[in-house]
C-alpha positions as a Markdown table, in Angstrom:
| # | Residue | x | y | z |
|---|---|---|---|---|
| 1 | Met | 89.6 | -16.4 | -50.0 |
| 2 | Tyr | 90.8 | -13.6 | -52.3 |
| 3 | Arg | 91.0 | -11.1 | -49.5 |
| 4 | Phe | 92.9 | -13.6 | -47.3 |
| 5 | Met | 95.4 | -14.1 | -50.1 |
| 6 | Lys | 95.7 | -10.3 | -50.4 |
| 7 | Phe | 96.3 | -10.1 | -46.7 |
| 8 | Leu | 99.1 | -12.7 | -46.9 |
| 9 | Asp | 100.6 | -10.7 | -49.7 |
| 10 | Thr | 100.9 | -7.7 | -47.4 |
| 11 | Leu | 103.0 | -9.6 | -44.8 |
| 12 | Glu | 106.8 | -9.5 | -44.8 |
| 13 | His | 108.8 | -12.8 | -44.9 |
| 14 | Tyr | 109.6 | -12.6 | -41.1 |
| 15 | Glu | 105.9 | -12.0 | -40.3 |
| 16 | Leu | 104.9 | -15.1 | -42.4 |
| 17 | Val | 107.5 | -17.2 | -40.6 |
| 18 | Arg | 106.3 | -16.0 | -37.2 |
| 19 | Leu | 102.7 | -16.7 | -38.2 |
| 20 | Lys | 103.6 | -20.2 | -39.3 |
| 21 | Gln | 105.5 | -20.9 | -36.1 |
| 22 | Gly | 102.7 | -19.6 | -34.0 |
| 23 | Met | 100.3 | -21.9 | -35.7 |
| 24 | Glu | 102.6 | -24.9 | -35.4 |
| 25 | Lys | 103.1 | -24.3 | -31.6 |
| 26 | Gly | 99.4 | -23.9 | -31.1 |
| 27 | Asn | 99.7 | -20.2 | -30.0 |
| 28 | Ile | 97.5 | -19.1 | -32.8 |
| 29 | Asp | 94.2 | -21.0 | -33.3 |
| 30 | Ile | 92.9 | -19.9 | -36.7 |
| 31 | Glu | 89.9 | -22.1 | -36.6 |
| 32 | Lys | 88.8 | -20.7 | -33.2 |
| 33 | Thr | 89.4 | -17.1 | -34.4 |
| 34 | Ile | 87.4 | -17.7 | -37.6 |
| 35 | Gln | 84.5 | -19.2 | -35.6 |
| 36 | Gln | 84.5 | -16.1 | -33.3 |
| 37 | Lys | 84.4 | -13.8 | -36.3 |
| 38 | Ile | 81.5 | -15.7 | -37.8 |
| 39 | Lys | 79.5 | -15.5 | -34.5 |
| 40 | Glu | 80.2 | -11.7 | -34.4 |
| 41 | His | 78.9 | -11.3 | -37.9 |
| 42 | Glu | 75.8 | -13.4 | -37.2 |
| 43 | Lys | 75.0 | -11.2 | -34.1 |
| 44 | Lys | 75.1 | -8.0 | -36.1 |
| 45 | His | 71.8 | -6.6 | -37.5 |
| 46 | Ala | 71.7 | -5.0 | -40.9 |
| 47 | Lys | 71.5 | -1.3 | -41.0 |
| 48 | Ser | 68.3 | -1.2 | -43.0 |
| 49 | Cys | 65.1 | -3.3 | -43.3 |
| 50 | Thr | 65.2 | -5.9 | -46.0 |
| 51 | Thr | 61.6 | -5.2 | -46.9 |
| 52 | Cys | 61.0 | -1.5 | -46.6 |
| 53 | Ser | 64.6 | -0.1 | -46.4 |
| 54 | Asn | 63.9 | 1.9 | -43.3 |
| 55 | Ala | 66.8 | 2.4 | -40.9 |
| 56 | Ile | 67.0 | -0.2 | -38.2 |
| 57 | Asp | 67.8 | 0.9 | -34.6 |
| 58 | Ser | 70.0 | -1.8 | -33.2 |
| 59 | Tyr | 68.9 | -1.1 | -29.6 |
| 60 | Asn | 65.2 | -1.4 | -30.4 |
| 61 | Thr | 63.7 | -4.7 | -29.2 |
| 62 | Asn | 61.2 | -4.9 | -32.2 |
| 63 | Asn | 64.0 | -5.7 | -34.7 |
| 64 | Tyr | 64.1 | -9.2 | -36.2 |
| 65 | Thr | 66.9 | -11.0 | -38.0 |
| 66 | Val | 66.4 | -14.2 | -39.9 |
| 67 | Ile | 69.3 | -16.5 | -40.9 |
| 68 | Phe | 68.3 | -19.0 | -43.6 |
| 69 | Gly | 69.7 | -21.1 | -46.3 |
| 70 | Pro | 71.9 | -24.2 | -46.5 |
| 71 | Gly | 74.7 | -24.5 | -44.0 |
| 72 | Asp | 77.5 | -23.6 | -46.4 |
| 73 | Phe | 75.7 | -20.6 | -47.9 |
| 74 | Arg | 73.8 | -18.7 | -45.1 |
| 75 | Lys | 71.8 | -15.6 | -45.8 |
| 76 | Lys | 70.7 | -13.0 | -43.3 |
| 77 | Ala | 67.8 | -10.6 | -43.5 |
| 78 | Ser | 66.9 | -8.0 | -40.9 |
| 79 | Phe | 63.5 | -6.4 | -40.4 |
| 80 | Cys | 62.2 | -3.3 | -38.6 |
| 81 | Gly | 59.0 | -4.9 | -37.4 |
| 82 | Leu | 56.7 | -7.9 | -37.6 |
| 83 | Asp | 54.8 | -6.6 | -40.6 |
| 84 | Cys | 57.9 | -6.5 | -42.7 |
| 85 | Leu | 59.0 | -9.9 | -41.5 |
| 86 | Glu | 55.6 | -11.3 | -42.3 |
| 87 | Tyr | 55.5 | -9.7 | -45.8 |
| 88 | Phe | 59.0 | -11.2 | -46.5 |
| 89 | Leu | 57.9 | -14.7 | -45.4 |
| 90 | Ile | 54.7 | -14.5 | -47.5 |
| 91 | Lys | 56.7 | -13.5 | -50.6 |
| 92 | Leu | 59.4 | -16.1 | -49.9 |
| 93 | Lys | 56.7 | -18.8 | -49.7 |
| 94 | Gln | 55.1 | -17.5 | -52.9 |
| 95 | Met | 58.4 | -17.7 | -54.7 |
| 96 | Lys | 59.0 | -21.3 | -53.6 |
| 97 | Thr | 55.5 | -22.4 | -54.7 |
| 98 | Asp | 55.7 | -20.5 | -58.0 |
| 99 | Ala | 59.1 | -22.1 | -58.7 |
| 100 | Gly | 57.6 | -25.5 | -58.0 |
| 101 | Lys | 54.7 | -24.8 | -60.4 |
| 102 | Thr | 57.0 | -23.5 | -63.1 |
| 103 | Glu | 59.3 | -26.5 | -62.8 |
| 104 | Phe | 56.4 | -28.9 | -62.9 |
| 105 | Ser | 54.8 | -27.2 | -65.9 |
| 106 | Ser | 58.0 | -27.2 | -67.9 |
| 107 | Ile | 58.5 | -30.9 | -67.3 |
| 108 | Ser | 54.9 | -31.8 | -68.1 |
| 109 | Gln | 55.0 | -29.9 | -71.4 |
| 110 | Gly | 57.8 | -32.2 | -72.6 |
| 111 | Asp | 57.3 | -35.5 | -74.5 |
| 112 | Asp | 57.9 | -37.6 | -71.5 |
| 113 | Lys | 54.5 | -38.6 | -70.1 |
| 114 | Asn | 56.1 | -40.2 | -67.0 |
| 115 | Ala | 57.8 | -37.0 | -65.8 |
| 116 | Glu | 57.4 | -36.2 | -62.2 |
| 117 | Lys | 57.8 | -33.0 | -60.3 |
| 118 | Thr | 61.3 | -32.6 | -58.9 |
| 119 | Glu | 62.4 | -30.4 | -56.1 |
């Protein structure tokens, strides 16, 4: 949002007025434009592998990109091959199980004997 505000600060008064008029008349569909930009970003591969940091050739068919996370906070990771993707998924799974164990052990060490594991 900060960059958008900076962009608006660079516009002259007449440009702001024309932008507003275009939006009101329906000539400028900001929502559609933003959705197109999001799709463009999602299609792009990263330039380096998330696991091993090797350069990724965007024209190679052995590249993989995973988009994960909650809907409002998506993350994207690109990999140069199946081995790096598999390593990433194993480590991610270990992190999730370790986080669950840590959370459960910290709760069970407390005075409340009726504490349950929360996720």
